[in-house]
N, C-alpha and C positions, 0 to 999 in steps of 0.2 A: 736720775738713775742712781741706785744706791751703790755704794763701794763694796768691792769684794774684800774678803779676808786679806788676800795678798796685798791689794792696794792699801789697806789700813795698816798692815804690818810694815809695808815698805815706807810709808810716810812716817811711822813711828821710829824707824831706824835713825832719823835725824836726832831724836832725843838720846838714843843710845850712843850715837857718835859724839854728841855734845858732853854727855856725862863722862864717857871714857877719856875724852880729850882734856877735860878739866881735871879729872883724877890723875891723868898721865902728865899733866903740865904742859901739854902742847897747844891748849886753847889760849888765844890772846885775851886775857882779862885785865890787861893794862888799864889802870884809871878806875877800876871797880874795887870797892872794899870787900873784905871777906864776907861780910853780911850779905852784900848784893850778890856775890858769887854763890853763896849758899842758897839764897833765894832762887837764883836761876837754876841750880841743881835741883832744888825741891819742886819747882814747877814742872820740870821734865820728869822727875820720879812720879809726881802725881799724875801727869799726862799718860805715862806708861801704865800705871796701875789702873787708870780709868779704861784705857783701851782694852787691857787684858780682862777686865771685868764685863765687857760687852757680852751679853748673852740673849738667848731667844725671847726673853720677856721684854726686850727693848725694841721699840719701834725705830726703823730707819737705819740700823747699824747691823752689820754681820755678827753672827754668834762666834766671837773669837774665844771665849772661855771654853767652849766645848770643842773647838776645832782642833784637829790632830796635827796642825802645823807645828813646826819647831819654834817654841817661844823662849828658848833658854837665853838667847842674847838679850832679850827684854827683861827677863826676871833677873839675869845677872847684872844688868845695868841698874835696876832698882836697888838691889843690894849695894852695888858699888857706890851709888849715889848717896844712899842712906848712911853708908859707912864714912864716906867723904865728909858729909855734913857733921856727923858725930865727932870726926877727928879735927874739924876745923871750926 
């Protein structure tokens, strides 16, 4: 059974939460180097970018790119993550 748009976006919220927590200094990253933290943020930025690009030409995924659902928290997290990496 294919996932719905809501299910995919709900799962993607974990990436939003992680990016925002790292940026806000509330994520426990003790023991990680800055390079490792940046890699973690980049993986989550890439994940969100991939999910937001899901469209009708792709098999087995919902058409998120054209969905009218509010995607602002995801696009904001992408910007936040990208900015965080650039600053660190």
